[in-house]
C-alpha positions in Angstrom: 79.0 49.5 51.6 75.8 51.9 51.4 73.8 51.9 48.2 71.7 54.3 47.7 68.4 52.2 45.4 65.9 52.3 48.2 66.7 55.7 48.9 66.4 56.9 45.8 62.9 54.7 45.9 61.8 56.7 48.9 62.4 59.9 47.6 61.1 59.7 43.9 58.0 58.3 46.0 58.1 61.2 48.2 58.2 63.7 45.2 55.5 61.4 42.7 53.0 61.2 45.4 53.6 64.8 47.2 53.7 62.9 50.3 56.5 64.0 52.6 58.1 61.1 54.5 59.6 61.3 58.2 62.8 59.9 58.0 64.5 57.7 55.2 64.4 53.8 56.4 66.8 52.3 58.5 69.5 51.6 57.0 69.4 53.4 53.8 70.3 56.3 55.3 73.5 58.0 53.7 76.3 58.2 55.9 78.2 60.6 54.7 78.4 63.5 51.4 79.6 60.9 49.0 76.5 58.7 50.3 74.4 61.6 49.7 76.0 63.0 46.2 74.8 59.3 44.9 71.5 59.5 45.9 71.3 62.8 44.6 72.2 60.9 41.0 69.5 58.4 41.4 67.7 60.8 41.9 68.4 63.3 39.2 68.6 60.1 36.2 64.4 59.6 37.3 64.0 62.8 37.1 65.3 64.5 33.6 68.3 67.6 32.9 69.6 69.5 35.5 69.2 73.1 35.0 70.9 75.2 38.2 72.9 73.9 40.4 72.6 75.1 44.3 76.0 75.6 45.4 76.1 77.0 49.3 79.0 76.7 52.0 78.9 77.8 55.9 81.6 80.5 55.9 84.1 81.1 53.1 86.5 78.2 54.9 83.5 75.8 54.6 83.4 73.2 52.5 80.8 73.6 49.9 78.2 71.8 49.4 76.3 71.0 45.8 72.7 69.9 44.8 71.0 69.6 41.5 67.9 72.1 40.9 66.3 70.1 37.7 65.4 72.2 34.3 61.9 71.7 35.0 62.7 72.9 38.3 64.4 76.4 37.0 61.4 78.9 36.6 61.5 82.8 34.9 61.1 85.7 36.8 57.6 86.6 36.9 55.9 83.2 36.9 53.2 81.9 38.8 53.8 78.5 40.4 50.7 76.2 42.3 50.6 76.8 46.0 50.3 72.7 46.4 53.2 72.6 44.0 55.3 72.3 47.2 55.1 70.6 50.8 56.4 74.1 52.9 57.6 77.2 51.5 60.9 79.3 52.0 62.1 81.6 50.2 65.8 82.8 49.9 67.5 85.4 47.8 70.2 84.8 46.3 72.8 86.0 43.4 72.9 83.4 40.3 75.7 82.8 37.5 75.1 81.4 34.2 77.3 79.8 32.1 77.5 80.6 28.5 79.9 77.9 27.3 80.2 74.3 27.9 83.5 73.2 31.1 83.9 69.9 29.4 85.7 66.8 31.9 89.0 67.3 29.1 90.5 71.2 30.0 90.3 70.2 33.3 91.1 71.8 36.2 90.6 74.8 35.2 92.0 78.1 36.2 89.8 81.2 37.9 90.1 83.4 34.9 88.9 80.1 32.7 86.1 79.7 34.9 84.8 83.8 35.0 85.0 84.2 31.5 83.0 81.2 31.2 80.8 82.8 33.3 77.9 84.6 30.5 75.9 86.8 33.1 75.0 87.3 36.8 71.3 87.2 37.7 68.3 87.9 41.0 67.3 85.0 42.4 64.8 83.7 44.6 65.0 80.6 45.6 62.2 78.3 47.1 63.5 75.9 49.9 60.9 72.6 50.1 62.1 69.5 51.5 60.2 65.4 50.7 60.7 65.1 54.9 57.8 66.7 57.1 60.0 68.5 59.8 63.4 69.6 58.6 64.2 71.1 62.0 65.1 67.8 63.6 66.5 66.4 59.7 70.2 64.6 59.6 72.2 66.8 57.0 73.4 63.7 54.7 69.3 63.4 54.3 68.6 67.2 53.8 71.7 66.9 51.0 70.2 63.3 49.1 66.9 65.7 49.3 68.9 68.2 47.3 69.7 70.4 50.0 65.3 70.9 50.1 65.4 72.7 47.0 62.2 73.0 45.6 62.9 75.6 42.8 64.7 78.6 41.9 63.2 81.1 40.0 65.5 83.3 37.8 65.9 86.7 37.6 67.0 89.1 34.9 70.8 89.0 33.4 73.1 91.5 34.1 76.3 90.7 31.6 78.6 94.0 33.3 78.4 92.0 36.6 82.3 91.8 37.7 83.1 95.2 39.6 80.4 94.8 42.1 81.1 94.4 46.0 79.1 90.6 46.1 80.2 90.6 49.6 78.0 94.1 50.8 75.1 93.4 48.8 71.4 94.6 50.4 68.7 92.2 50.2 65.2 92.1 50.6 62.5 90.6 49.7 58.8 91.8 50.0 55.2 89.9 49.9 52.2 90.6 48.9 54.0 94.5 48.8 55.0 94.5 52.1 58.6 94.4 52.8 59.4 90.5 55.3 63.3 91.4 55.3 66.0 93.8 54.5 69.5 92.2 55.4 73.4 93.8 54.0 76.3 91.3 53.6 74.6 87.9 54.7 75.4 85.3 52.6 77.6 83.1 54.7 80.3 82.1 51.8 81.4 86.1 51.9 81.4 86.5 48.1 79.6 84.1 46.6 81.8 84.3 43.0 84.6 82.0 44.7 81.2 79.3 44.9 80.4 79.4 41.7 84.6 78.5 40.8 84.3 75.4 43.0 81.4 74.3 41.6 83.2 73.9 38.1 85.9 71.5 39.3 84.1 70.0 41.8 80.8 68.7 39.1 83.9 68.0 36.2 85.2 65.2 39.7 81.3 64.7 40.4 80.9 63.5 36.2 78.2 66.2 35.7 80.6 69.5 34.1 78.6 72.2 33.9 77.0 73.0 30.7 76.5 76.2 28.4 73.6 77.8 30.0 73.1 76.4 33.5 73.3 78.3 36.3 75.2 78.0 39.8 73.3 79.3 42.2 75.2 80.4 45.4 73.7 80.6 48.5 70.9 83.5 50.6 71.7 86.7 51.9 68.7 86.8 54.1 69.0 83.1 55.5 65.7 81.5 55.7 62.6 83.4 55.6 59.4 81.3 55.8 56.3 82.2 53.4 53.9 79.6 54.1 50.9 80.9 52.9 52.9 82.4 49.6 51.7 85.5 47.6 53.6 87.5 45.6 57.3 87.1 46.2 60.1 90.0 45.1 63.4 90.6 45.9 65.8 93.1 45.3 69.4 92.4 45.4 71.5 96.2 45.1 73.4 96.5 42.1 71.7 93.1 40.8 68.6 93.1 39.8 65.1 92.1 41.3 63.2 88.9 40.7 60.0 87.7 41.0 57.6 84.8 42.1 53.9 84.5 42.3 52.9 81.1 44.7 49.5 80.5 45.1 
């Protein structure tokens, strides 16, 4: 049976020292999604409360995956953060949903209408991808998932309360870095309409023993893929119909 304790210790040390590791030691690498979630849970207990959840799927027919984002790593629009906070800087432009009320385990499973009614607002968001590993290209998927699916931080943009009628599949997303357009793409979220990921998350997180709480955010995958921004700078993401969000790194 997989014991997550050693992997948890290694990842916590890498976070504390900000020193990337090559790989988890032999015998401590998760071999399944359940193993990865066990590592996530142990790291989360040590780091503090969860402010958001990273949910993603490779296609509308894929099984989604989830990862916590600590409250301390949920950043306000326009925040400036030092470049040395991250080992790498890759940015993603996303739509996030903020829940306005708890969805406790006692009421589960929830139907779609109940979950959608619990969503208070949609937001443009920038996910900053980071890793406790030195080489994410060669990293096995279960180690990635254990490492919070490579999350570094989430920048949460202005609230949009009247979002329900938007076509979230056809959003055009653009990112500028220091005023220069780096990418523009339409309909790029591989999950299609990302609201189904928020629906999935609500009941799945209950099954994991971590039901969604009022104020938590669910972010739902990138419309631009992964955009390297190794030097940081002033990064602005605009998602048509949803709004713009910015962060300065460095």
